[in-house]
C-alpha positions as CSV (number, residue, x, y, z in Angstrom):
1,M,-21.9,1.5,9.6
2,D,-19.7,-0.9,11.3
3,E,-17.6,-3.5,9.3
4,Q,-20.1,-6.4,9.8
5,A,-23.1,-4.1,8.7
6,L,-20.8,-3.0,5.6
7,V,-20.1,-6.7,4.7
8,D,-23.8,-7.5,5.1
9,G,-24.9,-4.7,2.9
10,L,-22.2,-5.6,0.1
11,S,-23.2,-9.2,0.3
12,S,-26.8,-8.3,-0.5
13,G,-25.9,-5.8,-3.1
14,D,-27.0,-2.7,-1.1
15,Q,-25.9,0.5,-3.1
16,T,-25.7,2.5,-0.1
17,A,-23.2,0.0,1.4
18,F,-21.1,-0.2,-1.6
19,R,-20.9,3.7,-1.8
20,E,-19.8,3.9,1.9
21,F,-17.3,1.3,1.3
22,V,-15.7,3.1,-1.6
23,E,-15.7,6.4,0.5
24,R,-13.9,4.6,3.4
25,Y,-11.2,2.8,1.3
26,K,-10.6,4.9,-1.9
27,R,-7.7,7.0,-0.5
28,R,-5.9,3.9,0.9
29,I,-6.5,1.9,-2.5
30,Y,-5.5,4.8,-4.7
31,Y,-2.3,5.6,-2.8
32,L,-1.1,1.8,-2.7
33,A,-1.9,1.6,-6.5
34,L,0.0,4.9,-7.0
35,D,3.0,3.6,-5.4
36,M,2.8,0.2,-7.2
37,V,2.1,1.5,-10.9
38,G,4.0,4.7,-10.6
39,N,1.6,7.5,-11.9
40,P,-1.6,9.2,-11.0
41,V,-3.5,8.3,-14.3
42,D,-2.8,4.5,-14.0
43,A,-3.6,4.6,-10.4
44,E,-6.9,6.0,-11.0
45,D,-7.5,3.3,-13.4
46,V,-6.5,0.4,-11.1
47,S,-8.6,2.0,-8.4
48,Q,-11.7,1.9,-10.5
49,E,-11.0,-1.6,-11.6
50,V,-10.6,-2.7,-8.0
51,F,-14.1,-1.4,-7.0
52,L,-15.6,-2.8,-10.0
53,K,-14.1,-6.2,-9.0
54,V,-15.3,-5.7,-5.6
55,F,-18.9,-4.9,-6.5
56,R,-19.0,-7.8,-9.2
57,S,-17.2,-10.4,-7.0
58,F,-18.0,-9.8,-3.4
59,G,-19.4,-13.2,-3.1
60,T,-15.9,-14.5,-3.0
61,F,-15.3,-12.8,0.0
62,K,-15.0,-15.2,3.1
63,K,-17.2,-13.1,5.8
64,D,-14.5,-14.5,8.6
65,A,-11.7,-12.6,6.9
66,K,-10.7,-9.0,7.3
67,I,-12.4,-7.0,4.7
68,S,-9.5,-4.6,4.5
69,S,-6.9,-7.3,3.8
70,W,-9.0,-8.9,1.3
71,L,-9.2,-5.5,-0.5
72,Y,-5.6,-5.1,-0.4
73,R,-4.9,-8.4,-1.9
74,V,-7.4,-7.3,-4.6
75,T,-5.5,-4.2,-5.2
76,Y,-2.2,-5.9,-5.1
77,N,-3.4,-8.3,-7.9
78,A,-4.8,-5.4,-9.8
79,C,-1.5,-3.5,-10.0
80,I,0.4,-6.7,-11.1
81,D,-2.0,-7.3,-13.7
82,H,-2.1,-3.8,-15.0
83,L,1.8,-3.7,-15.1
84,R,2.0,-7.0,-17.0
85,K,-0.7,-5.6,-19.6
86,K,1.5,-2.8,-20.1
87,E,4.4,-5.1,-20.6
88,L,6.7,-3.0,-18.5
89,T,8.1,-2.8,-14.9
90,P,6.9,0.1,-12.6
91,E,8.1,3.4,-14.0
92,A,10.2,6.1,-12.0
93,V,7.4,8.0,-9.9
94,G,7.0,11.3,-11.6
95,D,6.7,14.5,-9.6
96,E,3.0,14.5,-9.6
97,A,2.8,11.1,-8.0
98,L,5.2,12.0,-5.6
99,E,3.4,15.2,-4.5
100,A,0.2,13.2,-4.3
101,R,1.9,10.5,-2.0
102,T,3.8,13.2,0.3
103,K,0.5,15.0,1.0
104,S,-1.4,11.7,1.8
105,D,-2.3,10.8,5.3
106,A,-0.4,7.4,5.2
107,P,2.8,8.1,7.2
108,L,6.1,6.2,7.5
109,S,6.5,4.2,10.5
110,G,8.1,6.2,13.4
111,S,6.7,9.5,11.9
112,S,4.6,11.8,14.2
113,S,0.8,12.5,13.2
114,V,1.4,16.2,14.2
115,Q,4.4,17.9,12.7
116,D,5.4,21.6,12.5
117,P,5.8,22.9,8.8
118,H,9.6,22.4,8.8
119,R,9.2,18.7,10.1
120,S,6.5,18.0,7.4
121,L,8.5,19.3,4.7
122,E,11.5,16.9,5.7
123,T,9.1,14.0,5.9
124,G,7.8,14.8,2.4
125,Q,11.3,15.0,1.1
126,L,12.1,11.6,2.5
127,Q,8.9,10.1,1.2
128,A,9.8,11.4,-2.2
129,R,13.5,9.7,-1.9
130,I,12.0,6.6,-0.8
131,A,9.4,6.5,-3.5
132,R,12.2,6.9,-6.1
133,A,14.5,4.2,-4.3
134,L,11.6,1.7,-4.2
135,E,11.7,1.5,-8.0
136,N,14.7,-0.6,-7.6
137,V,12.9,-3.3,-5.6
138,S,11.0,-6.3,-6.7
139,P,7.1,-5.8,-6.8
140,Q,6.8,-8.2,-3.8
141,E,9.5,-6.3,-1.8
142,K,7.5,-3.2,-2.7
143,A,4.3,-4.2,-1.6
144,V,5.6,-5.6,1.8
145,F,7.4,-2.4,2.4
146,L,4.2,-0.2,1.4
147,L,1.9,-2.2,3.5
148,R,4.2,-2.1,6.5
149,H,5.5,1.5,6.6
150,Y,2.8,3.2,4.7
151,D,-0.5,1.5,5.7
152,Q,0.7,0.5,9.1
153,L,-0.2,-3.3,8.8
154,M,1.3,-5.9,10.9
155,L,3.3,-8.8,9.4
156,K,0.7,-11.3,10.0
157,E,-1.8,-9.1,8.1
158,I,0.7,-8.5,5.4
159,A,1.3,-12.3,5.0
160,E,-2.7,-12.7,4.7
161,V,-3.0,-10.0,2.3
162,L,-0.3,-11.3,-0.1
163,H,-0.8,-15.1,0.8
164,L,2.6,-15.5,2.1
165,S,4.1,-17.0,5.1
166,V,5.2,-14.6,8.0
167,G,8.7,-15.7,7.4
168,S,8.6,-14.7,3.6
169,V,7.1,-11.2,4.7
170,K,10.1,-10.6,7.0
171,S,12.5,-11.8,4.3
172,Y,10.9,-9.4,1.7
173,L,10.7,-6.6,4.2
174,F,14.5,-7.0,5.3
175,R,15.6,-7.1,1.6
176,A,13.5,-3.9,0.5
177,V,14.9,-2.1,3.5
178,R,18.6,-3.1,2.7
179,K,18.3,-2.1,-0.8
180,L,16.9,1.3,0.4
181,Q,19.8,1.6,2.8
182,I,22.0,1.3,-0.2
183,E,20.1,4.0,-2.3
184,L,19.5,6.4,0.7
185,G,22.2,5.6,3.2
186,A,21.4,4.7,6.8
187,S,21.0,8.3,7.9
188,G,18.3,8.7,5.1
189,M,16.0,6.0,6.6
190,A,13.0,7.0,8.8
191,P,13.1,6.3,12.4
192,G,11.4,3.1,13.4
193,M,12.1,1.5,10.1
194,E,13.0,-2.1,10.5
195,V,16.6,-3.2,9.3
196,S,17.2,-6.6,10.6
197,H,15.5,-9.9,11.2
198,D,16.1,-9.6,14.7
199,E,14.3,-6.3,14.9
200,L,11.0,-7.8,13.2
201,P,8.5,-8.7,15.5
């Protein structure tokens, strides 16, 4: 089912379309929630809330928009609401959450999709260090970094997701990477990771 057929099905309340929608996006939504809220149990709760909101309010989706961008926006808002309800900032990511993320299919920019076991271990360790370091950035900086380097979104797409200007996205990304450099050191950053305004497309 292509995206337009999926949108049409969701608009008409087709259960088959909704099930396919969940199957298609559940991993990406779960891992974004996991990185934002910090533990698998809360990430699962947020994911379920996101898809429930989608089912109940798909009528608010503008059909000329990109469905994945809209869904990321719903997920980001759900994560922020979840954290506010718990009256805390994102907790340090536990080992279980780190293991889940490093086994996911969402690569860092510059990483190869085919790696030998040793390189895969190194990438997993880097992702674990980055996940911990991300606890020291703001929710906006964190979301921009995750959408850029884990979900591979372009800056314009991130701007649409978070309702920001492209300039603001660049600033948040710049600050996030700079903070990670302080935590990890320049040698600990992944290849291809933007580090200055001039390098941002």
